[in-house]
C-alpha positions in Angstrom: -20.3 -4.5 15.0 -21.7 -1.3 15.0 -20.4 1.8 16.1 -24.1 3.6 15.9 -23.0 6.5 18.7 -19.8 7.5 16.5 -21.5 6.2 12.7 -24.9 8.8 13.8 -22.7 11.8 15.9 -22.6 14.2 12.6 -26.5 13.9 12.6 -26.3 15.7 16.7 -27.3 19.1 17.0 -30.7 18.8 14.7 -33.9 17.2 15.9 -34.2 14.3 13.5 -35.9 11.9 15.3 -39.5 12.2 13.1 -37.6 11.2 10.0 -35.5 7.5 8.7 -32.0 8.5 8.5 -29.7 5.7 7.5 -26.1 4.7 7.4 -24.9 3.9 3.9 -22.3 2.3 1.6 -18.8 2.3 2.6 -19.4 3.4 6.2 -21.6 -0.5 6.7 -18.5 -2.4 5.2 -16.3 -0.6 6.6 -17.7 -1.7 10.1 -18.1 -5.4 9.2 -15.2 -6.0 8.0 -14.1 -4.6 11.4 -12.3 -1.4 10.3 -12.6 2.2 10.9 -15.1 3.9 8.5 -13.3 7.0 6.4 -16.3 8.5 6.3 -20.2 8.6 7.0 -22.9 8.6 4.2 -26.6 9.0 5.0 -29.2 8.3 3.2 -33.5 9.9 4.3 -36.4 7.5 3.3 -40.2 9.1 2.8 -39.5 13.1 3.1 -38.8 16.2 0.8 -36.0 18.7 0.6 -38.2 21.6 1.9 -38.2 19.4 5.3 -34.1 19.7 5.4 -34.4 23.4 4.6 -37.1 24.3 7.2 -34.4 22.5 9.8 -31.5 24.8 8.5 -30.4 22.4 6.3 -28.4 23.8 3.2 -29.2 22.2 -0.2 -26.1 21.9 -2.6 -26.9 20.3 -6.1 -30.7 20.7 -8.7 -30.6 17.5 -10.3 -29.6 15.1 -7.3 -30.4 17.1 -4.0 -28.2 16.4 -1.0 -28.6 18.4 2.5 -25.5 19.7 4.6 -26.3 19.2 8.3 -26.4 23.2 9.8 -23.9 22.0 12.2 -21.5 19.6 11.1 -22.1 19.9 7.7 -22.7 15.7 7.2 -24.4 15.6 3.6 -28.2 13.5 4.0 -28.9 12.8 0.6 -32.6 11.6 -0.6 -33.1 8.2 -1.7 -33.3 8.1 -5.3 -33.2 6.7 -8.4 -31.4 7.1 -11.6 -32.3 6.6 -15.4 -29.3 6.4 -17.8 -30.0 9.3 -20.5 -26.7 9.8 -22.0 -23.0 8.8 -22.0 -20.3 9.7 -19.4 -20.4 9.1 -15.8 -23.0 12.1 -15.4 -25.3 10.8 -17.5 -27.8 10.4 -15.9 -31.8 11.6 -14.6 -32.2 11.2 -10.8 -35.4 10.7 -9.5 -36.5 11.0 -5.5 -39.4 11.7 -3.9 -41.1 10.2 -0.5 -42.4 6.7 -2.2 -38.7 5.4 -3.0 -37.5 3.6 -0.9 -34.6 2.2 0.7 -34.1 -1.2 -1.2 -35.0 0.6 -4.4 -31.9 3.6 -3.6 -29.4 0.4 -2.5 -30.4 -1.0 -6.0 -28.7 1.4 -7.9 -25.4 1.3 -6.1 -22.4 -0.9 -7.3 -21.2 -3.5 -5.7 -23.6 -5.9 -3.1 -20.7 -4.9 -0.6 -21.4 -0.8 -0.6 -25.4 -1.6 -1.4 -26.1 -2.5 2.4 -27.3 0.1 5.1 -28.2 0.5 9.2 -30.8 2.0 10.6 -30.3 4.0 14.5 -31.6 1.0 16.4 -28.3 -1.2 14.8 -30.8 -3.0 12.3 -28.4 -3.8 8.9 -30.7 -3.5 6.2 -28.9 -6.3 3.4 -31.6 -6.9 0.3 -28.6 -7.6 -2.3 -26.5 -10.3 -0.3 -23.7 -7.8 0.7 -22.8 -9.6 3.9 -22.7 -12.8 2.7 -20.1 -11.2 -0.1 -17.7 -9.9 2.1 -17.4 -13.0 4.3 -16.8 -14.8 1.1 -14.8 -11.9 -0.3 -16.2 -11.5 -3.8 -17.0 -8.1 -5.5 -20.1 -8.5 -7.5 -22.6 -6.0 -9.1 -26.0 -5.4 -7.3 -27.6 -5.5 -10.7 -27.8 -5.3 -14.2 -27.7 -1.5 -14.0 -23.6 -1.9 -13.1 -22.8 -1.3 -17.0 -25.1 1.9 -17.4 -21.7 3.8 -15.6 -18.4 2.6 -16.9 -16.9 4.1 -13.7 -17.5 1.6 -12.2 -14.7 -0.6 -13.8 -12.3 1.5 -12.6 -14.1 1.4 -9.2 -13.9 -1.7 -8.7 -10.1 -2.2 -9.3 -10.3 0.4 -6.6 -11.8 -1.6 -4.0 -9.5 -4.5 -4.6 -6.8 -2.5 -4.0 -7.8 -0.7 -0.6 -9.4 -4.2 0.7 -5.9 -6.2 -0.1 -5.9 -7.0 3.2 -8.7 -9.4 2.7 -8.1 -10.6 -0.9 -11.3 -10.2 -2.5 -12.1 -11.6 -5.8 -14.1 -10.1 -8.6 -16.8 -13.1 -9.0 -17.5 -14.1 -12.6 -20.5 -12.5 -13.3 -19.0 -9.3 -12.6 -16.1 -9.8 -14.2 -17.9 -10.4 -17.5 -19.7 -7.8 -17.0 -16.1 -5.2 -16.6 -14.7 -6.6 -19.8 -17.9 -5.9 -21.8 -17.9 -2.2 -20.6 -13.9 -1.3 -20.8 -14.5 0.2 -24.1 -16.5 2.8 -22.7 -13.9 4.1 -20.5 -13.4 6.6 -23.1 -16.3 8.1 -22.8 -16.0 9.0 -19.4 -13.3 12.5 -18.3 -10.1 12.3 -17.5 -10.6 14.3 -14.3 -12.4 11.1 -13.1 -10.1 8.3 -14.5 -7.1 9.7 -13.2 -8.9 10.8 -9.3 -9.7 6.3 -9.7 -6.5 4.8 -10.6 -4.8 7.7 -8.1 -6.8 6.3 -5.1 -5.5 2.7 -6.5 -2.2 3.7 -6.5 -2.6 5.6 -3.0 -3.5 2.3 -1.6 -2.6 -0.4 0.6 -2.2 -3.0 -2.0 -2.3 -1.5 -5.3 -0.9 -4.6 -7.0 -4.3 -6.6 -6.1 -6.4 -3.9 -7.6 -4.0 -3.4 -10.8 -3.2 -6.4 -11.7 -6.6 -6.6 -13.2 -6.3 -3.9 -15.2 -4.8 -6.0 -18.4 -7.6 -9.1 -18.1 -10.3 -6.4 -18.4 -9.0 -4.8 -21.1 -8.4 -1.5 -19.4 -4.7 -1.1 -20.2 -5.6 -1.3 -24.1 -8.3 1.2 -23.5 -6.7 3.7 -21.6 -2.8 2.8 -20.7 -1.2 0.2 -23.6 2.2 1.3 -23.2 1.9 0.8 -19.9 0.9 -3.1 -19.4 3.8 -4.1 -17.4 3.4 -3.5 -13.5 6.0 -3.7 -11.1 7.2 -6.7 -8.9 6.1 -4.6 -5.9 5.7 -1.1 -5.0 9.1 0.1 -3.3 8.2 3.6 -3.0 5.0 5.2 -0.7 3.9 8.4 -2.5 1.1 8.5 -5.2 3.4 10.1 -8.1 6.3 8.0 -7.1 4.7 4.9 -7.5 2.9 5.9 -10.7 7.1 6.9 -11.9 7.7 2.7 -11.0 4.8 1.6 -13.0 5.3 4.0 -15.5 9.3 3.7 -16.0 9.5 0.1 -15.9 7.8 0.2 -18.9 10.7 2.4 -20.5 8.5 4.8 -21.8 10.3 8.0 -24.2 10.0 11.5 -23.3 7.0 11.5 -26.7 5.4 8.9 -24.6 5.7 10.7 -21.1 4.3 14.0 -22.7 1.1 12.1 -24.5 -0.1 10.8 -21.2 0.6 13.9 -19.7 -1.6 15.8 -22.1 -4.4 12.9 -22.5 -4.7 12.6 -18.9 -3.8 16.5 -17.9 -1.4 16.0 -15.7 -0.3 18.5 -13.8 3.1 20.3 -14.5 4.9 19.2 -11.6 4.3 15.7 -11.9 4.7 15.4 -15.9 8.0 17.5 -15.1 9.0 14.5 -12.1 8.3 11.5 -14.8 10.7 13.3 -17.5 13.2 13.8 -15.1 13.5 10.2 -13.8 12.6 8.8 -17.3 16.2 10.8 -18.2 17.7 10.0 -15.4 17.0 6.3 -15.1 19.6 4.9 -17.7 21.9 7.7 -17.4 25.9 7.1 -16.9 29.1 8.4 -15.5 30.9 7.3 -18.9 29.8 10.3 -21.5 30.2 14.4 -19.9 29.2 15.7 -22.9 25.9 13.7 -22.7 25.6 14.2 -19.1 25.4 18.0 -19.2 23.3 17.8 -22.4 20.3 16.0 -19.8 21.3 18.7 -16.9 19.9 21.5 -19.2 17.5 18.8 -20.3 15.9 19.0 -16.6 16.6 22.9 -16.1 19.4 22.2 -13.5 21.3 24.9 -15.4 19.6 27.3 -15.2 20.1 30.1 -12.5 17.4 29.5 -10.7 17.4 27.4 -7.6 15.8 23.1 -9.3 12.4 22.4 -8.1 12.6 20.7 -4.4 9.2 18.6 -4.5 11.2 17.2 -8.3 13.8 16.3 -6.1 12.3 14.8 -3.1 10.4 12.5 -5.8 13.2 12.0 -7.6 14.8 10.9 -4.1 11.8 8.6 -3.6 11.9 7.0 -7.2 16.0 5.7 -6.3 14.3 3.7 -4.1 12.7 1.5 -6.5 15.8 0.1 -7.6 15.7 1.9 -11.5 18.0 4.2 -11.1 21.7 3.3 -13.1 23.1 5.9 -10.5 21.7 7.1 -7.5 20.0 9.9 -7.5 22.4 11.6 -4.6 25.4 11.1 -6.7 23.7 13.1 -9.3 22.9 16.0 -6.7 26.5 16.1 -5.8 27.7 16.2 -9.5 24.7 19.2 -10.6 25.7 21.0 -7.1 29.7 21.3 -8.7 28.5 22.4 -11.5 26.0 25.0 -11.1 28.9 26.9 -9.5 30.2 27.8 -12.3 29.0 31.7 -12.9 29.3 33.9 -15.8 31.1 36.6 -14.3 34.6 35.7 -14.4 34.3 35.2 -17.9 32.3 38.5 -17.9 35.6 39.9 -16.1 37.6 38.7 -18.9 35.7 40.6 -21.7 34.1 37.9 -23.1 30.0 37.9 -24.3 27.3 36.7 -26.6 28.1 33.1 -28.1 32.3 33.5 -26.9 31.0 34.2 -22.9 28.0 31.2 -23.6 30.8 28.7 -25.1 33.3 29.6 -22.2 30.6 28.8 -19.7 29.5 25.1 -21.1 33.5 24.4 -21.7 34.4 25.2 -18.0 31.1 23.4 -17.2 32.3 20.5 -18.6 35.4 20.8 -17.5 34.2 20.3 -14.3 31.8 17.6 -14.4 34.8 15.5 -15.9 36.9 16.1 -13.2 34.2 15.6 -10.5 33.3 12.5 -12.6 36.3 11.1 -12.2 37.9 12.4 -9.5 34.5 13.1 -6.8 34.8 16.0 -4.7 38.1 17.7 -6.4 36.8 20.0 -8.8 37.4 23.4 -7.9 34.1 25.6 -6.5 34.4 28.6 -8.6 
């Protein structure tokens, strides 16, 4: 059931036999599901910060003391309690001392499947029915304290996606609680929201999580213009999957810019979403319109187009939402970009006259390339 040697390997190199230390959370859950844990979290019970400092551990954080193993840099947290004092994901006062029990520490966790621990001897500590919920594939909150942290609503969505192979369902009482919490998602930092949504999008079964956004009231609070979800995600990267979802809802450029600012998306991510939006419905019927869009995309500038955005456009093309394959647009772009100012400068043109001549030549090349691919003259 548990690969104890692997789970506790990060603790070797320091004598910790006199301390009561457990593996907790996701590593226990994944082990019981037959998965290989990606991360292992440790909790120490009945000890003090001074004990770890004396053993050579480095303390990080003041309000919530975590200690880094001097060799493996594994993190060990002290068993703790939390008390809600203000809005947001970080609005808690943390209390640690040797009297805090493992059961008390597990009680503050989000879902029962994440509120289990395993000892160094292989004993499973499961005071809140996590193993039973694993077996019945139920996502159930541990206690009423769940409602104090709105981030847990998004974590629930993410777990449904990440554990999609097991087809977990939200327990009815937990669903009701999550629905009542959705309005408070606005208290969270946009960085935390984006992290959770990105983890959901990058998971093996993103739709199994995202399909609950509307029912839980998350869509109206966070992404009111993105009600429609793809039938399936055909892309692999997080950015391309976001484009699959977002562009399916036919957003305006203004909408993308608004979401970009709201969620503080990177410049490249926003530029890619805007590029995919502009190209999605573009056809070869109007050469002047094509040239105008090329200009909006920055394809007519002297510098080379962004390779990262190009790669994302190629991946997004797999979604089947593009009217014209992206490879065709790249071919036309290459031809148009061969038009240079030098020949017109040699003719004595300058200023607005020079600009008009370049635009006219680009339009001519683009028109020829549209009507007879591969025949536009190389300039």
